[in-house]
C-alpha positions as CSV (number, residue, x, y, z in Angstrom):
1,M,38.7,50.5,-47.2
2,N,38.4,47.1,-45.0
3,Y,37.2,43.8,-46.8
4,H,36.8,40.6,-44.9
5,V,37.8,37.5,-46.8
6,T,36.7,34.1,-46.0
7,V,39.2,31.5,-47.3
8,T,38.3,27.8,-48.0
9,R,40.5,25.0,-49.2
10,E,39.3,23.2,-52.6
11,K,42.3,20.8,-53.2
12,P,44.7,22.0,-54.6
13,F,43.2,25.5,-54.5
14,W,43.0,27.9,-51.8
15,V,39.8,29.9,-52.5
16,A,39.1,33.4,-51.4
17,E,35.7,34.9,-51.3
18,V,35.4,38.7,-50.2
19,E,32.4,39.5,-48.3
20,G,29.9,41.8,-49.8
21,L,31.5,42.2,-53.2
22,P,29.5,40.6,-56.0
23,G,31.9,38.4,-58.0
24,G,34.5,38.7,-55.4
25,A,36.0,35.3,-55.4
26,T,39.5,34.0,-56.6
27,E,41.6,31.1,-56.5
28,T,45.0,30.3,-56.1
29,R,47.4,26.9,-55.6
30,A,49.9,29.0,-53.4
31,L,48.5,30.2,-50.2
32,A,51.6,32.8,-50.5
33,D,49.9,34.3,-53.7
34,I,46.5,34.8,-52.1
35,D,46.8,38.2,-50.6
36,G,47.9,40.0,-54.0
37,E,45.3,37.9,-55.9
38,V,42.4,39.2,-53.4
39,R,43.9,42.8,-53.7
40,D,44.0,42.9,-57.5
41,L,40.4,41.3,-57.6
42,I,39.0,44.0,-55.3
43,S,40.9,46.8,-57.1
44,G,39.4,45.7,-60.5
45,L,35.9,45.2,-59.2
46,A,35.6,48.2,-56.8
47,D,38.1,50.4,-58.7
48,V,40.0,50.9,-55.5
49,D,43.7,51.4,-55.3
50,E,45.4,48.2,-53.9
51,E,47.0,50.4,-51.1
52,E,44.0,51.7,-49.8
53,I,42.7,48.2,-49.1
54,S,42.8,46.6,-45.8
55,L,42.0,42.8,-45.4
56,T,40.6,40.9,-42.4
57,W,41.4,37.2,-43.1
58,D,38.9,34.2,-42.0
59,Y,40.8,30.8,-42.3
60,S,38.2,28.9,-40.0
61,H,36.4,27.2,-42.9
62,A,39.6,26.2,-44.5
63,F,40.3,23.4,-41.7
64,P,38.4,21.0,-39.3
65,E,37.3,22.8,-36.0
66,G,40.4,21.8,-33.9
67,V,42.9,23.0,-36.2
68,A,41.1,26.2,-37.1
69,T,40.5,26.9,-33.2
70,A,44.3,26.2,-32.7
71,L,45.3,28.5,-35.7
72,T,43.0,31.6,-34.5
73,E,44.2,31.1,-30.8
74,M,47.8,31.3,-32.3
75,L,47.2,34.4,-34.3
76,Q,45.7,36.1,-31.6
77,A,48.4,35.2,-29.1
78,R,51.2,36.4,-31.7
79,E,49.3,39.6,-32.0
80,A,49.2,40.2,-28.3
81,L,52.7,39.1,-28.0
82,V,53.7,42.0,-30.8
83,Q,51.5,44.4,-28.8
84,T,53.3,43.5,-25.4
85,R,56.6,43.5,-27.0
86,S,56.1,47.0,-28.4
87,A,54.9,48.3,-25.0
88,Y,58.0,46.7,-23.3
89,E,60.4,48.0,-25.7
90,R,58.9,51.4,-25.4
91,L,59.0,51.1,-21.3
92,Q,62.3,49.7,-21.4
93,H,63.7,52.7,-23.3
94,D,61.9,55.2,-21.2
95,A,63.4,53.5,-18.1
96,V,66.9,53.5,-19.7
97,V,66.9,57.0,-20.6
98,G,65.4,58.3,-17.2
99,I,68.2,56.1,-15.3
100,R,70.7,57.4,-17.4
101,E,69.5,61.1,-17.0
102,Q,70.0,60.5,-13.4
103,G,73.7,60.1,-13.8
104,I,73.6,56.5,-13.1
105,S,76.3,54.6,-14.8
106,V,75.9,52.4,-17.9
107,R,76.8,49.4,-15.5
108,D,74.5,50.3,-12.9
109,A,71.6,50.9,-15.0
110,A,72.1,47.4,-16.6
111,V,71.9,46.1,-13.0
112,L,68.7,47.8,-12.6
113,V,66.8,46.9,-15.6
114,Q,68.5,43.2,-16.0
115,L,70.3,43.8,-19.4
116,S,73.7,43.8,-20.5
117,H,75.6,47.0,-20.2
118,Q,76.1,47.0,-23.8
119,R,72.3,46.7,-24.5
120,V,71.9,49.6,-22.2
121,A,74.5,51.9,-24.0
122,Q,72.7,50.8,-27.4
123,I,69.3,51.9,-25.9
124,A,70.4,55.1,-24.3
125,S,72.2,56.3,-27.6
């Protein structure tokens, strides 16, 4: 089950409010602890196993607009990078395997895919 969590800053605390969950607010001093605290809160209030909980985080209210925008854009760019990297690695594997299946040497395949011959051998194995 997915829950939207809005995080604000009330020094020295990080405050998390779970949308649509009565009593769904918690706070912690360390941001690193907030995920566990929120999962524990939801589990207790909604009688849901923590493993079944999916969280969407909104930090836009914790910072001034410029900082919140920069953070949001950075997180979106990172997600795009992760997806692009995953696609690249899949395509890289398919290309290396396909080239090697054509009887092309590891060293020649390395030139084609612009990687070291060691990396090509690693991918092909």
